[in-house]
N, C-alpha and C positions, 0 to 999 in steps of 0.2 A: 185322566191324570195329566201331568204336565210334561210328559216325555216330548222331546223335540223331534220333529220329522227329520229324516236323513237328508232332505233337500233344503234345510234351513240355510239362509244366506249368511255369509261372513263378509264383514266390511273391514277394510284396512284404515287405521288412523294414520293418515299421511302427514308427517311432520318433517320430511327430509329437507325441503327448501328452508323452512324456518330454522331448523337446527344448523344448517350450513352457514347461516348468517350470523351465528354467535362467535364470539371471540373464544380463544382457548381457555381463558379463566372462566368465562360464563358457562362453557361446556363442562368444566370440572365442577362448578357449583351445581349445575343441573344433575350431573352424575350422582353426587352424594345425596342430594335431596330425593332423587329417584330411588336410591338404595334405601334411604330412611322410609320412604313411602311404602315400598314393597315389604320391607322388614316388618313394619307395623300391620300391613295388610293381612298377614297370617292370623291376626286377632279376629278378623271378620269370620274366619272359619269357626273359631271358638264361640263367637256370638251367634252363629247361624243354627247349628244343631249339634247334638251329641256325636253324630256320625261324620260330620263334614271334615274335621281334621283327619280322621282315619281314611276316608276316601281320598283325600289329597295325598296323604303319605303313600297309599297304595298305588295311585296313578304315577306319582313321581318315581317310585321304585320301578314300576313296570316299564315305563318309557325310557328310563335311563340307559345310556349307551346305544340307543337306537338312533343313529345319525341319518339313516336313509330317509328321504322325504316321505316315502310311502310306508315306512316301518315294515318293510318286506320281511326282514328276518324274524321279527316277532310274530307277524301274521302267519308265516309258514310254520313256525314251531308250534303255534297254538292249534293249528289244524281245524279252525272253525270256518263256517261257510262265509262267502263274500258278504251276504246280507248281515250276518251277525257281527262280522268284523266292522262293517260300516256302522252298525248300531253302537258298537263299543266306542268307535272314534267320535260319533256324534255325542254320546253321553259325556265322554271325557272333555270334549271341547266345550260343551254347554256348561259343565261343572266348572271348568277353569274360567270361562267368560263371566259367569255369575259368582265366581269364587265361593261356591257352596252348592249344596244340593237343593236349594230353594231359589226360585227365580228372584233376581234383584228387583225386577219390576213385576209385582204381583204376589210375591211371597208364597206361591204354590210350589209343591214338591216336584222335583225333577227325578223321574224314575227311568232306569235303563230299559230299553226295549229288548236288549239281548237277554236270553235266558240265563239264569244264575249259574248253571253249570258251565256254560260257555264263557261267561265272565270270569269264572274261577280258572278255567283252562288257560286263558290269556295271562292271568296273573302268574300262574305256575310255569308258563312258557318263557317268561322274561329271564334275562341274564341275572337280574338282581335276586331272583328266587333262590339261585344257588348260593349266594352270599348272605342273604337275609331271610332264609326259609322260616325260621322260628317266628320272626317278626311278622312276615306276610301272613303266615297261618294264624297267628294271634289276631291280627287286625281283621282278616277276612271273617273269622269266626265271630268277632265282635260286631261286624257291620252287616253281615249278609242278610239278616232279617230286616233291619231298618232300611237297607238300601232299596228294597222292593216293596215294603209295606205301604199301603194306602189307607188303611183303617186302623185306629180311629183318626189318625193325624194325617191331614193332607196339606196343611198350611202352617205358617208361623202364627203363633198366638199362645194364649194361656191354655192349659189343659182344661177339660179333656179333649177338646176338638183341635187344639193347636199345640205347638211345641216351640220353645224359645230358650236358648242357653244364655240369655242375659240373666236367667234365673236358674236355680237348681230346680229339678223336675217336680219337687213337692211344693213350690211356691204358687199361690193362687193370686188372682187379681186383687182380692181383698187384702192379702198379705202385703202386696206391693203398695197399695193405698195407705195402709197403716204405717209402713216404714217411710213412705214419702212424707207423711205428716211430721215424723221425727226429723227427717232430713231438712224439711223446710224450716222447722223450728230452730235447727242448729245452723241454718244457712249453708248447707252442704249440697253442692250441685250433684245431680245424678248422671251428668254426661259421661264421665269416665268410670262408671261403676257397674258391677254386677251384684245381684242379691241372692244369697244362699240361706236356706233354712237348715239348721243342724238337727242331729238326731234328737236332741232335747227340746226341739221346737224354737230355740232361740235363733235370732237372725244375725247374719254377718254381711255387712256391706263392704265389698272389696273395691278399693281404688286401684286403677291400673298404674303401675309404677315399676321402675327397675329396682328400687330399693324397698325393703320392708321397713315399716315404722319402728324405729329403734326403741321406743318407749311402750310398745304394745299398741293398744287401741288408740286411735286418734280421737274418737268420741264414743261415749257409751250412754245408754239410757234404757228405756222400756217403752213398749207400744201396746195399745189396745186395752180393753177392760181387764184382761188377765195380766197386764203389766209384763208382757213377754220381753225378755232381755234382747237388746240390739246393740251391736258395736260396729264401728267403722275401722277397717284395717287397710294398710297399703300392701303392695307387692303382687297384685294380680298381673298375670302375663309377664312376670319379671324378666325372663330371658329375652323375650321379644322386645320389650320396652328398652332393655339395655342395648340392643342392636340399633334401635332407632336413635338413641342418644349418641352412640358411637359414630353413626353416619353423619348426624347433624354437627357434631364436633369437628369432623373433617371438612364439612361445608363452610365453616366459619372463615377459614383462611382464604376462601375464594369469594367471600361476600363482596358485593359491589359498593356498599356504603355502610355507615354506622347503624342505620335503621335495620338493615338486614342482620348485622352482627348482634344487635340488641334483641331482635326477634328470636334468633337462634339460641341465644343465651337463655332467654326466658323459657323457650320451648324445652330446652335440655333440662332446666330446673323442674318444669312441670312433669315431663316424662320420667324424670329420675325419682321424684318425690310423690307424684300424684296430685300436686297442687293445681287446681283449676284457676286460682288467682294468678299463678305464674303464667298459665296459658293465656289468660286475659291480658296480662302485661305484654306478652309476645304478640297478641293480636292487635294491641294498641300500636306497637311499633310497626306491625305489618300494614295497618291502615295508613300510617304516615309514609310508607315507602311507595311514593307515587311514580308511576310509569316505569317500572323496572323492565329490563330486557327479558329477564327470566322471572316468571311469576310462580308462586307456590303457596300452599297452605296445608297444614297437617294437624291431625288431632282427632278427637271423638266429636264428630260434627253434627250429623243429621240423626234425628230420632225416629225416622219413618218406620224402621223395622222392629223397634221395641213395642210390644203390644200395649204397654202402659204409656208410651210416648214421651219418656223423659231421658232414656239412656241413648247415647250417641254411638253410631257405628264408626269404626275407624275409617279415616279417609285421608289420603295423602296424594298430592299431585304436584307435578312440575310441568310448566308449559312455557312457550315462547310467545311473546306479544306480536300480533299481526298489526303492524302500524297503520296499514291502509284502512282496514275495517274499523280499527279503533278510533280513527278520526270521526267516523259517523257517530259512534257512541259518545265521544267527547262533545260533539255538537248537541246530542240529546241531553247531556248533562247541563250544557249551557242554557238550554231551553226549559229545564225542569222547573225552575222557580215560577215561570209563567204558566206552566201546566198544572201545578199543584192546586191553584184556586179553582180549576175546572172540576176537581173531584167532588163528589156529592156529600160532603160533610162540612160543618162550620170550621172556620179558621182555628177556633179553640181546640178542635180535635186533631189539628195538624201539629207537627213538631214546632217548637219555639223558633227554631231557625233551620234553614236548609243547610245540611252538612254535605258540602260538595264531595261526592265520592270519586274515586278512580274507577273508570269504566273502560275495560279493554276487551278486545277479541283475542282469544288465545288459541294456539295450536298445541294440543296436548302431546307431551313426550312420554309421560308415565302417569297413570291414574290408578293408584293402589286402593281398591275398595271393591264392593260387590257389584257396583254399577257405575256408569259414567253419565252424568246429567248433561243437558244442553247448555245450561246457564246456572250461575251460582250467585247468591247475594249473602255475603258473610262479613264479619263473624255473627254468630247467632246469640251473642250475649246482649241482652236487652239494654243494659245501661250504657254499653259502648255504642250501640246502634242509635240510641236515643240522644246521647250527649256528645259523642266524639266522632262518629262516622262509621262508614262501612265501605266495602268495595263490591263492585259488580263485575262479573266476568261472563262473557259469552264464549263457549268452547267451539270455535269455528270449524275445526276439522271433524269434531263430533257431529255437528249439524250437517256438514257436507256429506259425511259418510252415511248417516242414518237416513237422511231425506233422499239421497240418490237411489236408495233401494226400496223406497216406500211404495207399497202396493195400495192401490185405491179401490175401495169397495163402498157400497151403500150410497153412491152418488149417481144422479141421473146423467145419462148421455144425451138424451134428446134435447135438453135445454142448454147444453154446453157446460154444465157444472163440472163434469169429470175432466174434460180437456182443460178448462180454465184452472182447476185445482192443480192438475199435474204441472201446468206451466208456471204457476205463481206460488205454490205452497212454500218453497224454500225462502223466497223473498218476503212473503207475508209472515212466515214464522220468525224470521230475523227481527221484524218489527215487533212482533208479539213478545219475543224473548227480551228485547231491549226495554220495553215498557214494563213488562212483568218484573224484571229484576230491579230496575231503577226506581220506578214510581209505584210498583206494586209492593214488593217487600220493603222498599225504602221510604214509604210514606206512612202517615198516621202516628198519633201520639198515644202512649200508654200512660194512664193516670196512676201515679205511684206515690206511696208514702215512703219518705226517706228514713234512714236509720235513726235520725235524731227526732223523728216525729213530725217533721215538716212535710209539705206536699209540693209536687211539681206542677200544681194547677191551683187556681183560685176556687176553693170549695163553695164559696158563697155565690159567685157570679157565673160559674161555668154551668150552663144549662144542658140537659139531655134533650136533643131536638125531637126525640120520640115521645117525650112526656112533658116538655117545657118546664120541668122542675129541676132544681139543682142536682148535680151528679152526687150520688150517695155511695156508689161502690167503686173500688179501686184496688190496686195491687198493694198488699201490705209488705212491709220490709221483709225481704227474704223470699218473697214469692216471685216466680218468673212466668212467662207465657206458657212454657211447657208444663210446669208444675200446677198452674192454675187451670189449664185446659187439657188434662191428661186424656189420652186415648184418641181424641179427634183433633187436637190442636194443629198438628202438621197439615192435615187435609184442609182444615178451615183457613189456615194462612195461605195455602196454595190457591184455594178458591178466591180469596181476596185479591191475590196478585193476578190471577187469570182474568178476573172481572175488570180490574184496572186496565189490563192490556186491551181488552176489546172495547172498553168504555172510551179510552183515549185515542185508539188507533184511527178513529174516523176524522181526526183533525188534520187539516192540510199541513199545518206547521210541523207536525210529527212526521208525516209521510215524506215531506220534502227533504228532511234530514237524511233519509235513506235513498234520496234520488228519485222519488216517485211524485208525479204530478198529473193533473188532468184525468183522462179516462183510466189510465193505468193505476193511479192512486185509488180511484174508486174500486177498481177490480181487486186491488191488494187488500183493502179493508173488508170487502165482501168475502173474499176467500178466507180471511182470518176468522170472520164470524161463522162462515160455513164450516170451516175446520173445527171450530169449537163445538158446534152443534153435532157434527159427525162424531167427534171424540166422545161426546156424552153418550151416544149410542154404543160406541165401541167399549165404553167403560163397563157395560153390563157383564163383560167377560170376567171382571174382577170382583163382582158381587158374589157373596157366598150365601145362597138361599137357606142352607141348613142352619146357619147361625145368625143370619140377618146382618152380617158384617161385610166390610170392604177390605180387599187385600192390597190396595194401592192408593196412596193418598191423593196423587194428582188426578187419577181417574175418578175417584169419588167426587172430587171437586168439579170435574167436568160434567159428571152426571147431574150434579145439583144445578149447574148452570143451564144444562139442557132442560131441566124441569122448569126453571125460571122462564126460559124462552118459550116453552110450550104453554106455560101458564099465562103468558102475555096475550094469548088469543089472537083474534083477527087473522088467523091462518098465516101468522108470521113464520112459524116453523111447523112443518108437517112431516109425519113419518107415514109412508105409503107402501102397501104391499107391492112387490115386484116379482114377476115370475122367474126372472133370471137371477137377480141379485138378492132375493128374499124380501128385502125392504130397501127403500131409499129415503134419505133425509133431504128435504128441500127447505130453503130459506128465501123469503121474499125480500130481495135486496132493496126494493123501493120503500120498505117499511123499517129499515134499520134505524133511521133517525127518529121517526115518529112513534114507533112501537118498541123497538129493541132497546134503545138508549134509556127511555124512562123506566122500563122494567128492570134493566140491569142496574141503573142508578139507584132505584129504591132498595133493591136487595143489597147492593154494595154498601149503601148507607147504614143499614142495620148491621151488616157484617162488621163494619168499622166501629160503630158505636158500642156494640157488645164487647169487642176486643178492647177498646180504649178503657171502658169502665169495668173490665174484669167480670162481666156479667155471664158467668158460666151457665147458669140455669136457662137464661133466655137464649143464649147461643146454642145450647144443646137442644132445646125445644124446637128452634127453627131449623138448625142445620142437620142434626142427627135424626130427630124424631119426625121431621117433616120432609125436607128436601132430599135427604139421603135414603129415605124409605123408597123401596121399589114397589109400586102398585102392581096389581095383577096383570093389567094390560101390557105393562112394560116388562114384567117378568116373562111373559110369553115371547117377547122379542129376544130374550137372552138366548134361547135355544137357536134362533137364527144366527145371532152373533157368533155363538160358539161353533156352529156348523161352517161358517164362512171365515173364521178368524185366520189371520196370518201372523205367524210368530215374528217377534222383533228379531232382527239380525244380530249375530254375535260380532263382537269387536275383536280384532287381533291388533295388539299394541306393539310398537317397536320396543327395543331394549337398548339401554345405554350401557356400554361396557368400555373398559380400559384396555387398550391393545398396544403392543410395541409400535413405536414410530418407525416407518420405513427408513432405513439407512442411518438411523441414529441409535447406537448401542446404549441400552440402559434407559432410554427415554420412552415415554408412553403418551398416547393421545386418546381422547374420548371418541368413540365411534357409535353411531346410531345403527343398530342392526335391525333389519326389517325381515318380515316373514310373509309368505304367500297368504292370500285371503281364502284359506281352506281350513278344514278341520285339523289337518296335520299342522298347518301353520300356527293355529292357536296353541296346540299342544307343544310344539317346538318352542314357542315364545316363553312358556312357563318352565320348560326344561332349561332354557338359557338363564332364566331369572332366578331359579332356586336350585339348591343342591338336590341330589337324588334322595338323600336321607338326612333327617334332622332329629338327632337324638334328644335335644332339649324340647322340641315340639312333642315328641312321643311321651316324654316325662310329664309335660304339662297335661296332656290328655289323660294319662294314667292317673294322675293326681286327683282329677275330678270325675273319673270314670263312673263311679257309683252315684255321685251326686247329680249328674246330668242325664243318666240313662232314663228314657221315658218310663213312667211308672207302670204303663200298661204292659210293658215287657215282662213284668214279674209273673204274669200268668200265661206266658206265651206271646207271640208276636202281637196278636190282637184277639186272642181267644179262639182262633180258628186255625187249627193244625192242618185242616184240609187246604186252606188257602196257601199256607206256607209250603205244603207239598207241591201244589200246582205251580207256584211261582218258581221254586227251586228246581223243578223238573221240566221247565221250558214252556209252560203255558203262557204265551205272550199276553193273552187277554187278562190274566190275573195280574200282570205287571203294569199293563197300560189300560187305564179305564178313563172314561169320559167324565 
């Protein structure tokens, strides 16, 4: 199972220098955006699992009042062993860093290594147990079985093998598809919704908003052959959304320009009413806010964790622009129009005009979500991206922290690969992220029918280069990329962007932007290709043999790319048994241009054409049924990958707070509070960020308690009382399985 080892690394997101360079007004603006981001981040817990909000509330109560860095008072009162205490800290830190009990990267369940009775001892030893005994007892009883269970649910997904609280526990994939057809027909976005099935089998689509719809249902209808009723209502997560709005209202008075004010006004409308159109308007204003000192974005953004692939996880961040690194990305933007024609599809499949984006390197101050990416290309609204523009951001301090702790495996030492990789992986990854975000996610046209029946392409003259016949398929009015390609659209798009990155990184004009020339430039693009091939092998960790599914969109994409590189033949990429490392991945650098580029180009061309033409069936047959399939020889490698795997490090983020100004009575200033790169540091950061007890959060969980509890619990944890007994009485093997 996915329990973290006690020696898991912890990385600090260092933003002190960037923060110190802000003005007092910019710091106040960042403070309120950070508060809004984290207020909304509690929604991630309700999107993750039935038990995640409960675990969070228990941990907050347990650690409240423990100011000592080692939590010595709590440890002594609990009377548990040193090993079990460390187990508890590791689980708590991993839960906080993933903001839920499923990994943000991989979606597999995080299970405590500490026996359940000792876990319970620590809860009862806390000072909060004396003041909140009834609540702690209620929550523990509600969560103790799910906290440790590993069967039948080990990962996020639809039942019976998975669990997801984007849906009530009785919603199936078929139900989600039927309701999605209704939403498409009514042009209702799924980004900020959850789907519940009522006792009478009718469906309720809930929009996240601070206010409930005053006139009842926003939309009503029926779905399926049985004409099952469905309605759309507002008011999901209402108290949490209200807090987001309140914080953003405070940020308005510190906005740097009218674009920021306009953006915040529309965001507040969206989060107050549930209107995605208002969020789109806010995103338009955000795209127009070029080069701000403080950058941010908030909302229901990425659909990676929704098993159906249409519902967005909450994400809110605030960051400071790194001017020096941003200059390189600006140069990349300047070159982008000359690079687009190098991509392996006709000009008719490219956007009508290049929409010059803002591309900046950022140092993150706060990132309120389940995970933190290395780069972002947003907004995700297709019509804005196609017609008005987008922004690219590279999260510089995230890259620096994660790559500094990177452990290298599966590379050869005798040919110099491992040493070269260690020396250049950070610089090569910066190049890859830049191209991936700007020309990967930012390229390619989607052929669409407009609301008035017209088209954004010439239906008679636009030829499909795979058939040399006119294009016949397209996105109908109301259809989006996510709704047209449910389930695998996110991974498919990440694959497209990754392919563009390695396809274009071989050009000297790109590498020179980042200061690389001559032999080093060749080494940089070699390491980038080698890193991609190695990542494809590492991706096997995220494959689920029992269901034939993938637990992480980016890693599925990288596995598909590895399949393409192996398929190219001519010993371009080889995977060889190794006595010490298990296996090693090798790539013949002399064949990148003559073998690798043609293979990647041909695959990338198909990827783009199927996306442009909304050809779901062809895309699925190629991407899911072929390249995402793990053949027997590669499935055997999965055991080696699992045996040698290294956990991704946890991040500890700083915290923005308002403190009294020294020597000035009644005045306050914004301070960036930092924490040590330890398990205790991660825990302390969340104690600083949130109160010990949140009554409204408890009420939200109680409201949906019966609807989201996994159906298999009706007959006991998993039908195995023996396993429950072993887990709760300290058998670590029952709690931690491979």
